[in-house]
C-alpha positions as CSV (number, residue, x, y, z in Angstrom):
1,M,143.2,68.3,-1.4
2,V,140.8,70.2,-3.6
3,S,142.0,73.7,-4.5
4,I,140.0,76.8,-3.9
5,K,139.5,77.4,-7.6
6,T,138.1,73.9,-8.1
7,S,135.7,74.2,-5.2
8,L,134.5,77.6,-6.4
9,L,134.1,76.3,-9.9
10,L,132.0,73.3,-8.5
11,I,129.8,75.7,-6.5
12,V,129.2,77.9,-9.6
13,V,128.5,74.8,-11.8
14,F,126.0,73.6,-9.2
15,C,124.3,77.0,-8.9
16,L,124.1,77.4,-12.7
17,T,122.7,74.0,-13.3
18,W,120.2,74.4,-10.6
19,F,118.9,77.8,-11.8
20,V,119.2,77.2,-15.6
21,Q,117.4,73.8,-16.1
22,D,114.4,75.3,-17.8
23,T,116.3,77.3,-20.4
24,I,118.1,74.3,-22.1
25,G,117.3,73.8,-25.8
26,A,117.3,77.3,-27.2
27,S,119.4,78.1,-30.3
28,C,122.5,80.3,-29.9
29,E,123.0,81.3,-33.6
30,F,122.6,84.7,-35.1
31,K,119.9,85.0,-37.8
32,K,121.1,85.4,-41.3
33,S,120.3,88.6,-43.1
34,S,118.7,88.7,-46.6
35,N,122.1,88.9,-48.4
36,G,123.3,85.7,-46.5
37,T,125.7,87.4,-44.1
38,V,125.6,86.6,-40.4
39,S,125.9,89.5,-38.1
40,G,124.8,90.2,-34.6
41,S,125.7,91.9,-31.4
42,C,126.6,90.7,-27.9
43,G,123.2,91.8,-26.7
44,E,121.3,89.7,-29.2
45,C,123.4,86.7,-28.5
46,V,123.2,86.6,-24.7
47,G,119.5,87.5,-24.9
48,Y,118.6,84.1,-26.5
49,D,119.5,81.8,-23.6
50,I,121.6,81.8,-20.5
51,E,123.7,79.0,-22.1
52,C,124.7,81.2,-25.0
53,F,127.9,83.2,-24.9
54,Y,129.3,85.8,-27.2
55,C,133.0,85.5,-28.1
56,D,134.5,89.0,-28.5
57,S,137.5,87.9,-30.6
58,T,135.6,85.8,-33.2
59,K,132.3,87.8,-33.0
60,K,130.4,84.5,-32.8
61,C,127.5,83.4,-30.7
62,E,127.8,79.8,-29.4
63,K,126.4,77.5,-26.8
64,R,128.5,76.7,-23.8
65,T,129.3,73.1,-23.1
66,S,130.4,73.9,-19.5
67,V,130.5,76.8,-17.1
68,I,133.8,78.0,-18.3
69,V,134.2,78.4,-22.1
70,N,136.9,76.2,-23.6
71,K,139.9,77.8,-25.4
72,D,138.7,76.0,-28.5
73,Q,135.4,77.8,-28.5
74,C,136.8,81.3,-27.6
75,S,140.3,82.4,-27.0
76,G,139.5,85.9,-26.0
77,K,136.9,87.6,-23.8
78,W,133.5,86.1,-23.7
79,Y,130.2,87.5,-22.3
80,T,127.2,85.7,-21.0
81,Y,124.4,85.8,-18.4
82,S,122.3,88.5,-20.1
83,Q,124.9,91.2,-20.0
84,C,127.8,92.4,-22.2
85,T,129.8,94.5,-19.8
86,I,131.6,92.0,-17.5
87,P,133.5,89.1,-19.1
88,G,132.4,85.6,-18.1
89,V,135.7,84.8,-16.4
90,V,135.3,87.7,-14.1
91,L,131.7,86.7,-13.3
92,I,132.8,83.3,-12.3
93,V,135.1,84.8,-9.7
94,I,132.7,87.6,-8.6
95,A,129.6,85.4,-8.1
96,P,131.0,83.0,-5.5
97,L,132.9,85.9,-3.8
98,A,129.6,87.8,-3.5
99,A,127.8,84.7,-2.2
100,V,130.5,84.1,0.5
101,L,130.4,87.8,1.5
102,L,126.6,87.6,1.8
103,L,126.9,84.5,3.8
104,V,129.4,86.1,6.2
105,F,127.2,89.1,6.5
106,L,124.1,87.0,7.3
107,C,126.1,85.0,9.9
108,C,127.2,88.3,11.5
109,C,123.6,89.5,11.6
110,V,122.4,86.3,13.2
111,Y,125.2,86.5,15.8
112,C,124.5,90.1,16.6
113,I,120.7,89.6,16.9
114,C,120.6,86.2,18.7
115,C,123.8,85.5,20.5
116,R,124.6,89.0,21.8
117,D,121.2,89.3,23.4
118,C,121.7,86.0,25.2
119,C,125.1,87.1,26.3
120,R,123.8,90.4,27.5
121,E,121.0,88.8,29.5
122,R,123.5,86.3,31.0
123,S,125.9,89.1,32.0
124,Q,123.0,91.1,33.5
125,R,122.0,88.1,35.6
126,K,125.7,87.7,36.6
127,W,126.0,91.4,37.5
128,A,122.7,91.2,39.5
129,K,124.0,88.2,41.4
130,E,127.3,90.0,42.2
131,D,125.3,93.1,43.3
132,S,123.2,91.1,45.7
133,K,126.3,89.4,47.1
134,R,127.9,92.8,47.6
135,E,124.8,94.2,49.2
136,N,124.6,91.2,51.6
137,R,128.3,91.7,52.6
138,K,127.6,95.4,53.2
139,N,124.5,94.6,55.4
140,E,126.6,92.1,57.3
141,R,129.3,94.7,57.9
142,D,126.8,97.3,59.0
143,A,125.2,94.8,61.4
144,K,128.6,93.9,62.9
145,H,129.4,97.6,63.2
146,A,126.1,98.3,65.0
147,A,126.7,95.4,67.4
148,R,130.3,96.7,68.2
149,D,128.9,100.2,68.8
150,E,126.3,98.8,71.2
151,E,128.9,96.7,73.0
152,R,131.2,99.7,73.3
153,K,128.4,101.9,74.7
154,L,127.6,99.2,77.2
155,K,131.2,98.9,78.3
156,H,131.4,102.7,78.7
157,D,128.2,102.8,80.7
158,Q,129.6,100.0,83.0
159,I,132.8,102.0,83.5
160,R,130.8,105.2,84.2
161,A,128.6,103.3,86.7
162,K,131.7,101.9,88.4
163,Y,133.2,105.3,89.0
164,G,129.9,107.2,89.4
165,L,130.2,109.2,86.2
166,F,126.7,109.0,84.8
167,K,125.7,111.4,82.2
168,D,123.1,113.8,83.4
169,D,122.3,116.0,80.5
170,S,119.9,118.2,82.4
171,N,122.4,119.4,85.0
172,K,125.4,119.5,82.8
173,Y,125.7,123.3,82.7
174,Q,124.5,125.5,85.5
175,K,124.5,129.2,85.9
176,F,126.3,130.6,88.9
177,D,124.4,133.0,91.0
178,T,126.1,136.3,90.8
179,D,123.5,138.2,92.9
180,P,124.9,140.0,95.9
């Protein structure tokens, strides 16, 4: 099984070879001064080419043969990629990590934008369906209740008719004549 370090290294190598194809061929040597001494800074070295690296322990500017600088080329910190603040070893770890985090962020955005809207619409349709079922059940209950009320009134009217107890609202209350 391939380890995580190896897979990350392969990803970095692929990315670097993809983006750096046009810069191959530049020289990574410091220019000699008039008295014959070679001196230069990290900024001058990494400014030549993306394949150049500056070794902090030997103060030399050399060309990389692979993504990671060999111990034979530089035993200490080395800087590359047009900057002299972050060592190359740290960049090899940070670049894939940043790419993975960016990928996760983009996947989360796609999920939030696309999938959650679909889920929301689906649940709204489900809720609407449940609401209509609930409304239908309520209407059925109301209809049964109204039918039972009518049936009960009919039975009461039959009983009143049987015993002669019809409601006569007009003669319900009468005043007694109290005139002498």
